[in-house]
C-alpha positions as CSV (number, residue, x, y, z in Angstrom):
1,Q,1.6,21.1,1.9
2,G,-2.2,20.0,2.2
3,Q,-3.8,18.7,5.3
4,L,-6.8,16.9,6.0
5,V,-7.7,16.1,9.8
6,E,-11.1,14.0,10.4
7,S,-12.9,14.0,13.6
8,G,-16.1,12.1,14.8
9,G,-15.6,8.8,14.9
10,G,-16.4,6.7,17.6
11,L,-18.5,3.9,18.9
12,V,-22.1,3.9,17.9
13,Q,-25.1,1.3,18.2
14,P,-26.6,-0.4,15.3
15,G,-29.4,1.7,13.7
16,G,-27.6,5.1,15.3
17,S,-26.1,8.3,13.3
18,L,-23.1,9.8,13.4
19,R,-21.4,12.8,11.5
20,L,-17.8,12.6,10.5
21,S,-16.1,15.8,9.7
22,C,-13.0,16.6,8.0
23,A,-10.7,20.2,7.8
24,G,-8.7,20.9,5.0
25,S,-5.8,23.4,5.1
26,G,-2.6,24.4,3.2
27,F,-4.5,24.0,-0.5
28,I,-7.1,25.5,-2.4
29,F,-10.1,23.8,-0.9
30,S,-12.9,24.4,-3.3
31,A,-10.7,23.3,-6.4
32,Y,-10.7,19.6,-4.9
33,Q,-13.3,17.1,-5.4
34,M,-13.5,15.8,-1.8
35,N,-13.9,12.0,-1.2
36,W,-14.7,9.9,1.9
37,Y,-13.2,6.5,1.8
38,R,-13.0,3.4,4.3
39,Q,-11.5,0.3,5.3
40,P,-13.0,-2.1,7.1
41,P,-11.0,-4.9,9.3
42,G,-8.9,-7.2,7.1
43,K,-10.2,-5.5,3.7
44,E,-9.0,-3.0,1.3
45,R,-9.8,0.6,1.2
46,E,-13.3,1.3,-0.5
47,L,-14.8,4.6,-1.8
48,V,-17.6,5.5,0.2
49,A,-18.7,9.1,-1.4
50,S,-17.5,11.8,-3.4
51,I,-18.5,15.5,-3.8
52,N,-17.3,17.9,-6.7
53,G,-15.5,21.3,-5.7
54,F,-18.9,23.3,-6.0
55,G,-20.9,20.9,-3.9
56,D,-23.5,20.7,-6.4
57,R,-22.6,16.9,-7.3
58,H,-22.1,14.0,-5.2
59,S,-22.0,10.1,-5.4
60,N,-22.3,7.2,-3.0
61,A,-21.2,3.7,-3.3
62,D,-24.1,1.5,-3.5
63,S,-23.7,-0.3,-0.2
64,V,-24.3,3.5,1.5
65,K,-27.2,4.7,-1.0
66,G,-29.8,6.2,1.4
67,R,-27.8,6.1,4.4
68,F,-24.9,8.4,4.1
69,A,-24.7,11.8,2.7
70,I,-21.8,14.0,1.7
71,S,-21.8,17.6,1.9
72,R,-19.2,20.5,1.9
73,I,-18.8,24.2,3.2
74,N,-16.0,25.7,1.1
75,A,-16.0,29.0,3.4
76,E,-15.2,26.5,6.1
77,N,-12.7,24.2,4.4
78,A,-14.8,21.5,5.7
79,V,-16.5,18.3,4.4
80,Y,-18.7,16.3,6.1
81,L,-20.1,12.4,6.0
82,Q,-23.7,12.0,7.7
83,R,-24.0,8.5,8.5
84,N,-27.4,7.1,9.3
85,T,-28.8,3.7,10.0
86,L,-25.3,2.5,10.8
87,K,-24.7,-1.3,10.4
88,P,-22.0,-3.6,12.1
89,K,-20.8,-3.9,8.5
90,D,-19.9,-0.1,8.6
91,K,-17.3,-0.5,11.1
92,A,-14.1,0.9,9.4
93,V,-11.3,3.5,9.6
94,Y,-12.8,6.4,7.4
95,Y,-10.4,8.5,5.7
96,C,-10.9,11.9,4.1
97,H,-9.4,12.5,0.9
98,A,-8.8,15.4,-1.7
99,G,-8.1,14.8,-5.4
100,R,-7.9,17.0,-8.3
101,R,-6.4,16.2,-11.9
102,S,-2.8,16.8,-12.3
103,S,-2.3,18.1,-8.7
104,P,-1.0,16.6,-5.4
105,Q,-3.8,14.6,-3.6
106,F,-4.0,14.7,0.3
107,W,-5.1,11.9,2.8
108,G,-6.6,12.3,6.3
109,Q,-5.1,10.2,9.2
110,G,-8.3,8.3,9.5
111,T,-10.8,8.2,12.3
112,Q,-12.2,4.9,13.7
113,V,-15.8,4.2,13.4
114,N,-17.1,1.1,15.6
115,V,-20.8,0.1,15.2
116,S,-21.7,-2.2,18.0
117,S,-24.5,-2.8,20.6
């Protein structure tokens, strides 16, 4: 059974940077598109960034373009979300997700990010 474990959350001041990491195991990591979602307090979960299995195509939500960057290292079964110029509205629980057509999908347990001075 596939498993995803996020790390790197915490408290950061507005304008600061933080990198989230997600480690995958129990599935063929390179065959899956990897996604980062977030769920702000009292709101629905939303897609933040995606990257394909090869790592050569990625996309970001409009709300984070120019500030967030997703990357992956398949040899390490890892995906990252570099977040710069953080704003209070970026406060959320961030989730790592692995998806592939016609295959089971996997979610991480989530990591809390607080942006506050």
